[in-house]
C-alpha positions as CSV (number, residue, x, y, z in Angstrom):
1,M,61.5,44.7,-47.5
2,A,59.4,42.0,-47.0
3,Q,55.9,41.9,-45.9
4,A,55.6,40.9,-42.3
5,Q,53.6,37.1,-42.5
6,P,50.2,36.8,-40.9
7,P,50.1,35.0,-37.1
8,L,49.9,31.3,-37.2
9,R,46.4,30.2,-36.3
10,R,46.0,27.2,-34.2
11,T,43.9,24.0,-35.3
12,I,42.4,21.7,-33.2
13,K,41.3,17.9,-34.5
14,K,38.3,16.1,-33.0
15,P,39.3,14.9,-29.5
16,E,40.5,18.5,-27.9
17,L,37.2,19.3,-29.8
18,R,35.4,17.4,-27.7
19,Q,37.1,18.5,-24.7
20,M,36.1,22.0,-25.1
21,V,32.6,21.5,-26.7
22,P,30.5,18.9,-24.7
23,L,28.3,18.1,-27.9
24,A,27.3,15.0,-29.5
25,D,29.3,14.3,-33.2
26,S,26.3,14.4,-35.4
27,T,25.1,17.7,-33.0
28,I,28.2,19.7,-33.9
29,W,28.0,18.8,-37.7
30,E,24.3,19.5,-37.7
31,M,25.0,22.8,-36.3
32,E,28.1,23.2,-38.5
33,Q,25.6,22.8,-41.3
34,R,23.4,25.1,-40.5
35,G,25.6,28.0,-40.0
36,Q,25.8,27.8,-35.7
37,F,28.9,26.0,-35.5
38,P,32.4,26.7,-36.8
39,R,33.4,25.3,-40.2
40,R,35.9,22.5,-39.8
41,F,37.8,22.1,-43.2
42,L,40.5,19.6,-44.5
43,L,44.1,19.8,-43.4
44,T,45.2,16.4,-45.1
45,P,42.6,14.3,-47.3
46,R,42.1,11.8,-44.3
47,C,42.4,14.9,-41.4
48,V,39.8,17.5,-40.6
49,V,40.4,20.5,-38.0
50,W,39.0,23.6,-36.4
51,D,40.2,26.8,-36.0
52,L,40.8,26.7,-32.3
53,A,40.1,31.1,-32.3
54,E,36.6,30.3,-34.3
55,I,35.8,27.9,-31.0
56,E,37.1,29.9,-28.7
57,A,35.3,33.0,-30.2
58,W,31.9,30.9,-30.6
59,L,32.1,30.1,-26.8
60,A,32.6,33.0,-25.8
61,L,29.3,34.5,-27.5
62,R,27.1,31.1,-26.3
63,R,28.7,32.6,-22.9
64,A,28.4,36.5,-23.5
65,Q,24.5,35.6,-25.1
66,P,22.9,32.3,-22.9
67,I,20.4,30.3,-24.4
68,R,17.3,29.7,-22.8
69,R,16.3,26.6,-21.9
70,A,13.3,24.6,-24.2
71,P,9.9,23.9,-22.6
72,A,9.5,20.6,-20.8
73,P,7.3,18.1,-23.5
74,D,3.7,18.2,-23.4
75,V,3.0,14.6,-21.9
76,R,-0.7,14.9,-23.1
77,K,0.6,14.2,-26.8
78,R,2.3,11.3,-25.8
79,I,1.5,8.1,-28.2
80,T,3.1,5.3,-26.0
81,R,1.9,5.6,-22.4
82,P,-0.4,8.6,-22.6
83,V,-1.5,9.9,-19.6
84,R,-4.6,8.9,-18.2
85,A,-7.7,11.0,-16.1
86,A,-6.9,14.2,-14.4
87,D,-8.2,12.5,-11.1
88,R,-5.6,9.0,-10.5
89,S,-7.6,7.8,-7.9
90,E,-10.6,8.0,-9.9
91,A,-9.5,6.2,-12.9
92,R,-7.8,2.7,-10.0
93,P,-10.1,0.2,-8.5
94,S,-10.3,0.5,-4.9
95,P,-8.7,-3.1,-3.3
96,G,-11.1,-5.0,-1.5
C-alpha cells in the first residue's frame, strides 16, 4: 500500500512577503538572525523563499500578543541640538 504524501506547503518570495509584512529588508534579516522571524531558505542557489504557513502563524502570534510601543527618546541626552534651559523665556533675550 502506498504511503500518503504530505501536503504541499506554499512558499512565497520577497515581493509577496513585503506585501504581508511591512518591515524593511534589514529588519526582517535581523529578526531572522535573532530567531524572532521565520527563517528563509534557498529553493535554488539564487531563489530565496519563506514558508507561507510559518509567516501566517507568525502574524497570528503578533496579533494575539501585541507588543508595547517603544518609549519616547530622552531628548536631554541628545548630542546634537541639545535641549536648553527649562524655561525658554529666560534663555532668550527680550526684543527691544
